[in-house]
N, C-alpha and C positions, 0 to 999 in steps of 0.2 A: 628454708627447704627443711630444715629440723623440725621446726614447729609444725611443719606440713605432715613432716613424716610422723611425728607424734599423734599428730589428730587419727591420721588415715590408721594407726595402731589403736587407736581407743574406739573409733570406729566399729574395727575388724573386731576387737574385745567384745564389744555391745552385742554384736550379731552372732558371734560364736557363743555366748551367754544366752542368747533367747533360743538359738537353735538347740542347744546342750538340753534347755528346761523343756523345749517340745519334745525333743526325742526322750525325755525321761518319763513324759506321761501319753506318747503317741506311739502307735505301733507303725511298720511300716507303710500301711494305708490309712494312716493318718485317722485312727481311731484311738479312743481312749482302751490303755492298756488294761487287761483284766487285774493285774495287781496293783493298780493306781484306785481304781474301782473299790478293791478288796480293802485297802487301808482308808478309805474315805469310809466306807460303810462300818469299819471296824471302830472306828472314832466316833461314829454317829451313835452306835451302839452302846460305846462306854460313854456317852454325852461329852466328849472333848471336843467342845465345838471352836475352841481355839487351834487346835489340833486341825479340824476341820478346813477352818478356813485359810490357816496357813498351806493346805493341800491345793485348795482350788483356787487360790487368789493370783498364782500367777496364769490361769487359762484364759485363752480368748474367751468373749461373750457368747459366741457359737459354741464354743466348749462345753461352757457351762450349763447353756440349753439344752445340750444333747445328755451332759450328766444328769440332768433331771428326767429327762425320757429314759436310761437305765435304770433308774431308781424304781423300786416299787412305790404305788401309790400314799403308801401308810408312811415312806421314808423322806417323802419329799415338802412337807409342812416344816420338818424338823431340819432338812438341808435349807431348805429358806430362811428360816430363823437364825443360822448357824453362820449364813452368809449375809446377812441383810445388806450389809454395806455395800456387796457386790452384786445385788440385786438392782443393777442399774436399769434404763431403758432399752439398751442394747440388748440385754439378758431376754427381757419380759419379749421385746419384737422377733427375736429369733427363736420363742420358745413353739414347741408343736400345739395346734389350736387346744386339743382334749387337755392336754397336760397345762396349759395357761388357764384353762377355763376352771380347772380342780382348783388352782392356786387361787386363783384370783376370788374364787368362791369362799375361800377359807380367810379372807386378808377385809378388814373392817373398811366400810365405803370410802373413809377420806384418805386412807392408804391408797384404795386404788385410783381415788381422785388426785392423788398427786402423781403418781406415776402417769395418768392419763395425760396429765397436763404438762409432762415431761418430752412425752412422746409424738412423732407427726400426728397430723389428723388422721390421716389413713389408717397409723398403728394404732391409735388410741381407738377407733372404730371397729378395729377387727377384734379387738380386746374386750369392749363394752357389748358389741351386739349379740355374744354369746350368753350372756347373763340372763337369768329370768327378769321379766318385766319390771318386777318390785326392786330388786338389786339394781337394775340398770337406772331406775327414779331415785334411789338412793345415793347411787354414784355420780348421778347429774347433778341433784339437788348440792353436792360439794363442790363441782366444779365453778373456776369465775365465769361469771356472765356471757364473757367471749368466746371462750371455747366450749361451753354448754351449748350455744348457739350454734357453733359450726360442726360439732358431733350430731347435734340434734338433726341439724339439716342433712347432715350426711347420710343418717339413720332413715330418713324419710325416702330416700329413694330405695328402689328394689335390691333385693341380696344378690351378689354377682355383677352388679351393673357398674358402670364407669364413677357413676356419682358417689356409691360405697368404696368404690377401690382410689379414687382421684385424693392427692392432698391438697388442701390450700394453703399450702405454705408456697410461693410463687412471687416472682418479681416480675411486675407489668410496669410499663412507662408510657407515657405517651410520645407520638411519632414525632414530637416537635424539638424534641431535646437532640443536643448534639452529642457525641461521643464524649466529648469531655465534662458536660452536664450529669451526663449517664455514670461516669466515674466517680464523681465528687457525689452523684445521690448515693452510691453504693457505699462510699466510705462514710457517709455521714449519718445515714440512715441507722438506728441501733435495732429495729424492731425487723429487720430483714431477716428472711433464712439464711442459716449458717453454709449450708451445702445446696449449691445449683450450678446447672451446666450451661443454661441460655436464659436471655431474658427476653419476655414477649413485650413485643411494640402492641400498642391499641391506640384505638381512634378514641374520640369524645363519646361514643357510644360502648366502649370498656369492650369492642368487639377487637379480637386479634386480628393484625393487620401483617404481622410479620415477628422475626425472631433473628435475635443477636446472638450467637456464639460468644461465649467469653473470651475466646482465643482471638476473633475479629476486634473484639472492643480494646483490648490490650495491643494489639498492634497495628491500631488504626490512630491518625492524627486526631487529637483533640477537636478539631474546628469543624470534621467532617458531621454532615447531620446523620441520624441514625435513619433517615429515610432513604440514604443515599448506601448504605452499606449493609443495611438488614436483608434479609432471606426472606421475599415476600410469600414464597410458594411452603404453604406447612400442610400437614396432616392435622385436622381436627378432629378432636374424637366428642360426639354427641355422649350428651352426658347419660342418656337411657341406654345407650351401646352394653352389650352383653360382654363381660370380662374376656370370653374367649373369641369374641370377633376383634375386640383393642390387643389382646396377643397378636393374632393374624396380623393386624394393620402394622404393628411395631417389628413382626418379622420380616413382612413384604418387603416394608421400606427402610428397614434397619435404624429406628429410632434409639435416640437417648432419651427423650422425653416428649411429651405431646400435649397441647392446649386441649381442656376440655371445656365445650359451650354447652349453655342451656338451650332451652327452645329459641330464644331470640336470637341467639347466636353472640351471647355475652360470655368471657373470661371467667369462669369461676372454680377453676381447678388445673393441675396438672397431674400427668401420671409420667413416672420414671422407669426407667427399664428393671431398676431391681425390684419394683413390683411384679413385673411381667415376667421376670425368670420364677419367681414363686408359682403365676398363674400359670404357664406352660407346663411346668412340673405337673401341677395339680391335675389341670385338662388332660396331660399325654396318659396319666397312670387310672383317673375315674374311666374313661371310656372303656379301658380293659377290664376294671374293676368291675362296671355295669356288666358288661356283656357276659360274665360268670356270674352277676348276681351276688358277687362278696360285698356290695354295701362300699363305705369308704374305705376299707381295706387296710384302716388304721390302728396298728398294733396298740395303741394307747386308748383306743375308743372302749367305751363300757362294754363288758360283755352282756349283759341283758338285750342292748341296742344292738350289737352284731348279731346274737343267736335270734332275732325277732326279724332283722334284715335277710339273713340267710334263709331262715325257716320258711319265710313267706316264698321266696324265688323256690325252695325246694317242694314245698307243697304244691306251686303249678306245674313245677316239673313231675312231681307224682301224677299228676292229671294227666298229662301229655303222655306219659309210658304207659297210662292206661289205655289211653285211645289206640296207640303201637300194639298193646296187648289184644285189645278185642280185634285189631285186623287178623291178627295171629291165629286168635280163636275161629276165625269162619274159615280156616283149615286146618283145624285139627284132624280130619279124616287122613287129609294129602300127609300130613307129618305121622300118622299112627303109621301110614303103610310103607313111608320111606323115611325111617329116621335120619338120614343123613341132611334132609331139609332143614332140619334144628339144628343142625351142626353149623351149617352154613351159613344161614339166613342172617346171625348176626355182623358177618363179616360184610355182608353188602350194606346193611344199616348202618354199622360201624364207619366205613369208608364213607359213605354217605354224608355222614355228620361230619367228620372230619373235615370234608371239601366245601361243605356248605359254612362250617367256621373259617377256614380261609378267605371265603368269598366274602363273608360278612365281615370279617375284621378290615378285610381293605376296602370295602365300600364304605363303613362307620368311619374310617381314618380319613377318607378323600374328603366325606361329606363335611368331616369337622373341620378340613383345612381347605375347605372351598376348592379342592380340586376336582368335585364332582358336582355340577351344576344342571340346571335344568337345559343347558345347551349344547352338554356332550353326554347328557344321560342315555341315548340311544346307542352311541358311539361304546361307551360304558359294559352298556348291557350286552352287545353283539361281542364286544372283547372277550368277557366273563363267558358268552356260551360257546366260543371257538376254544376258549383255555378248557371248561368242562367236557367238551367234546374229545378233545386231545386226549385229557385225563382220563375219560370213561372207557375209550377205545384202548388206552396201554393197560390201565387195569383190568379190564374187562379180560384181553388178550391173556395177560399173566393169569389171573385167577382162572380163566376158563381151561387153558392148556392146564396148569398145575392139578385142576379138579380132574381133567381127563385122566390124565395119566396116574394120579394116585389111585384114585378109585375105581378105573378102567370103564367109565361110563361117559361117553363123547357126548349125549345128549344132554345128561347134567352139567357139562362145562359150558357147553351152548347156552344155557339157560343162565347161568350165573353170571355168563360175561354179558348177556343181553342186560340183565338186572342190573349188573353194575354199572353198564353205560348208561341205561335210565336214569336210574339214582343219581349218578354225577350232575347230568344233565339239570335235574330237579336242582340237585344242591346248588347249583353254580347259579341258577335263576333266580329261584327262592331267596339265594345269599344277598343277590342285588336288587330285587326287586323291592322284597321287602323292608328295608332300610329307607330306600328311596320313596316309597311310598309313604312310611310315617312319617319322613322328613316332611312330605307335601303337606301334612295334615299338623305340623307343628309338634310332632310327638318325638322326643328324643330318640333316635333308633337306634343308640347303646343300651337302653333300658327293655325295650320289649321284644329287640330281634331275634335274639337268641331262642325263644320259646316258639315262636313260629318256623323257625329254620329246622330246630331239632324236630319238632312235631314232623314237617314235613317230609324230613328225609328217612325219620325212623317208618313212618306208616307208607311211604314210598317204596321205600327197601323191601320191607316184607310183605306189601302186597306185589309189587313186581317179580320179584323172586319165587313167591310161592303161588301167585297167579301165573305165572308162566309155566312151572313144572306142572300145574294140572291141565293148562292147556297141551303142553308137548307129551301129554299122557304118561308123565313120570309116577305118578302117584294119583 
């Protein structure tokens, strides 16, 4: 009992020490403390690399990756040199894509190849695919033939496909094995991956016919055939499937891992949930950023690339703004006769734009998550029409009543109320019809929809308000 008590105290002491070190470097939100970052920067500036190493050594690989992102680009190579022994595969795998690319480009090809050989295939591909063609070939030339063949095969698949995402490190055995045979195989074979959750069962053609979770294997008598204990129902991922669809499969069926099959149905790889977490995070933010025209939205993205991406969409928006302005130009005389029109018309267009953006965001998300399909498109359109009608009536009543009271012009209140209703209906319909139409033509609705919706709501907002004002004889 005394020995057990002493052992418990030692365990608690280790845990307390690790927690103390973590609290020393992290704030309450688990972010690296500014004073810690300042200490590392000062040590780098003084070229006290031993001090840098001592400061960084206690950090988790993910925290070391965060540290690189928090440093300026010109400091990252110095940091990498100072903590070279700590730059393991875990750190490389956790680095932001842009940061990793910049670091890798600054390393010799043989060093990059050494790192790639230690990574899982999918992580090695993610590291090498961002390099220039010439640098890729230099790194591939330094790899072992087996690793090179696996990475070249992965690079042959389209970007953001299951073939790029999958790992070739998996365990597959024939269905003729018993549980005991499988346990012996797992113990004796040294080339098997170190981390896996399930074993894939394949037939003579290497096509997956079932899976066995490790928990089942450990709890089943050795004499039982795998064919009796394996789970035959499984979700197979085609090698050409888009990574967004793969993520939806994992989410829908609560998968931990899944087999990837080629066109002939043969097992060629596996995808695990840790890869999918990153994909879900990327895809969730990607659509929102594309809707705003902000590109990747990564703060580590090169400035010139960010400027080019944002400027392109700003120029397009400038063109759509000129279209809306031309509509206003048609009613110059009416505006000159009643200046209040110029004061109130931005309200109509602005509220229509906001309503259109709301509908657009819902539609793009529904398309991305397969909630909106051809079978329920009509219901979705009618739903958004009813929402737009209700919102338009409510907003129209509010702005119309307020305008009539403030300016003492009931007719002007009626005009802006009707314009508000019309523009909200247009916003609702365009917000749903544009992304659905683009999706039908295999165009990413997140990329182009916002331009059409903004143009429609601005143009119709100005035209309906000013046109009704002229028809009602206000100007």
